[in-house]
C-alpha positions as CSV (number, residue, x, y, z in Angstrom):
1,M,-1.9,3.2,-15.0
2,S,-5.4,3.3,-14.1
3,S,-5.8,6.0,-11.4
4,H,-9.2,4.0,-10.7
5,A,-6.9,0.7,-9.8
6,L,-6.4,-0.6,-6.3
7,I,-2.8,-0.5,-5.3
8,F,-1.6,-2.8,-1.9
9,K,0.6,-2.2,0.3
10,V,1.7,-5.5,2.7
11,C,2.8,-4.5,6.5
12,P,2.6,-6.4,9.5
13,V,-1.0,-6.8,11.6
14,S,0.5,-4.9,14.8
15,S,1.5,-1.8,12.4
16,W,-1.4,-1.2,10.6
17,E,-3.5,-1.6,14.1
18,T,-1.3,1.1,15.2
19,A,-1.4,3.3,11.9
20,E,-5.4,3.1,12.6
21,R,-5.3,4.5,16.1
22,S,-3.6,7.7,14.9
23,G,-5.2,8.0,11.2
24,I,-1.9,7.9,9.8
25,Y,0.6,4.9,8.2
26,T,3.8,6.4,7.6
27,G,5.6,3.1,6.6
28,A,8.0,0.3,7.4
29,P,11.3,0.8,8.3
30,V,12.3,0.2,4.3
31,D,10.0,2.8,3.5
32,L,10.9,5.8,6.0
33,Q,14.5,4.8,4.5
34,D,13.4,5.3,1.1
35,G,11.8,8.4,1.7
36,F,8.4,6.7,0.1
37,I,5.9,4.0,0.8
38,H,6.2,1.3,-1.2
39,F,3.0,-0.3,-2.6
40,S,2.9,-2.8,-5.6
41,T,-0.1,-3.5,-8.6
42,A,-2.4,-7.0,-8.2
43,G,0.2,-8.5,-10.7
44,Q,3.3,-7.1,-8.9
45,L,2.0,-8.4,-5.5
46,G,2.9,-11.8,-5.4
47,E,6.6,-11.2,-6.1
48,T,6.7,-8.4,-3.8
49,V,5.7,-10.6,-0.9
50,A,8.4,-13.7,-1.9
51,K,11.0,-11.2,-2.1
52,H,10.4,-9.2,1.0
53,F,8.1,-10.8,3.3
54,A,9.5,-14.7,2.9
55,G,8.7,-16.5,6.3
56,E,6.9,-13.9,7.8
57,D,3.4,-14.2,9.3
58,N,0.7,-11.9,10.9
59,L,0.7,-9.8,7.8
60,L,-2.3,-8.1,6.0
61,V,-2.6,-6.7,2.5
62,V,-4.0,-3.2,2.5
63,A,-5.5,-2.3,-0.2
64,V,-6.0,1.5,-1.3
65,P,-7.4,3.2,-4.6
66,A,-5.0,4.6,-6.4
67,E,-6.5,7.8,-7.2
68,V,-7.4,9.0,-3.7
69,L,-3.7,9.5,-3.6
70,G,-3.2,12.4,-5.8
71,E,-0.1,13.8,-6.8
72,A,2.2,12.0,-3.9
73,L,1.7,8.8,-6.1
74,K,4.4,8.7,-8.5
75,W,4.8,5.5,-10.3
76,E,8.4,4.9,-11.0
77,P,10.5,2.1,-12.2
78,S,11.8,-0.8,-10.3
79,R,12.4,-4.5,-10.6
80,G,13.1,-5.2,-14.4
81,G,11.9,-1.8,-15.4
82,D,8.3,-2.2,-14.0
83,L,6.4,0.8,-12.8
84,F,5.6,0.8,-9.0
85,P,3.7,2.8,-7.3
86,H,5.6,4.7,-4.5
87,L,3.6,7.3,-2.1
88,Y,5.3,10.5,-1.2
89,G,3.8,11.3,2.3
90,S,2.1,9.6,4.9
91,L,-1.2,7.3,4.2
92,Q,-4.2,8.3,5.9
93,T,-5.8,5.0,7.4
94,E,-9.4,6.4,6.2
95,H,-8.1,5.5,2.2
96,A,-7.7,2.1,2.5
97,A,-10.9,0.4,1.1
98,W,-10.4,-2.9,2.5
99,T,-7.7,-4.7,4.6
100,K,-7.2,-8.4,4.2
101,P,-5.0,-11.0,6.3
102,L,-2.0,-12.7,4.1
103,P,-2.1,-16.4,5.5
104,F,0.9,-18.1,5.8
105,V,0.3,-21.9,5.1
106,D,2.5,-25.0,4.7
107,G,5.6,-22.6,4.1
108,R,4.0,-20.1,1.8
109,H,1.9,-17.0,1.7
110,V,-1.8,-17.5,0.2
111,L,-2.8,-13.9,-1.7
112,P,-6.3,-12.9,-0.9
113,D,-8.9,-12.0,-3.2
114,L,-8.1,-8.7,-4.6
115,E,-10.9,-7.6,-6.1
116,G,-13.2,-6.1,-2.8
117,A,-13.5,-6.7,0.5
C-alpha cells in the first residue's frame, strides 16, 4: 500500500465536531469494541458505506494521509481478504487532510470527490 495514499473514515458529523473540539477522534462504538479505528481505501469506501452506513444521514468522510499515522496504522485482511487500514490508537484531528459531507440522496449515499479538498 502506498504510504502517500489517503485513507478514509466515515462518521457522523456530530462525532467529528466533538472530536475537533478536543483534537482527538477515538472512533465509533464499533472501533472501540474492535480495538482500532476502521478506515477504508478509496476503492473500498463505497462498499464500506453501503454495508455499514445504509440509510444513515448527516455523515462525513474524513481523509487522512496514511503516512502521518506511522506504525500505529496496520494493513490487515478483512472482507474477501482485502487489506484494510486499521489505526491502533486515536486520531489527532489535525491529521485530517480534509472532511466532506456524505450526502444521502434518493435513498443512497453519494461519495464525494476523494482526490482533494
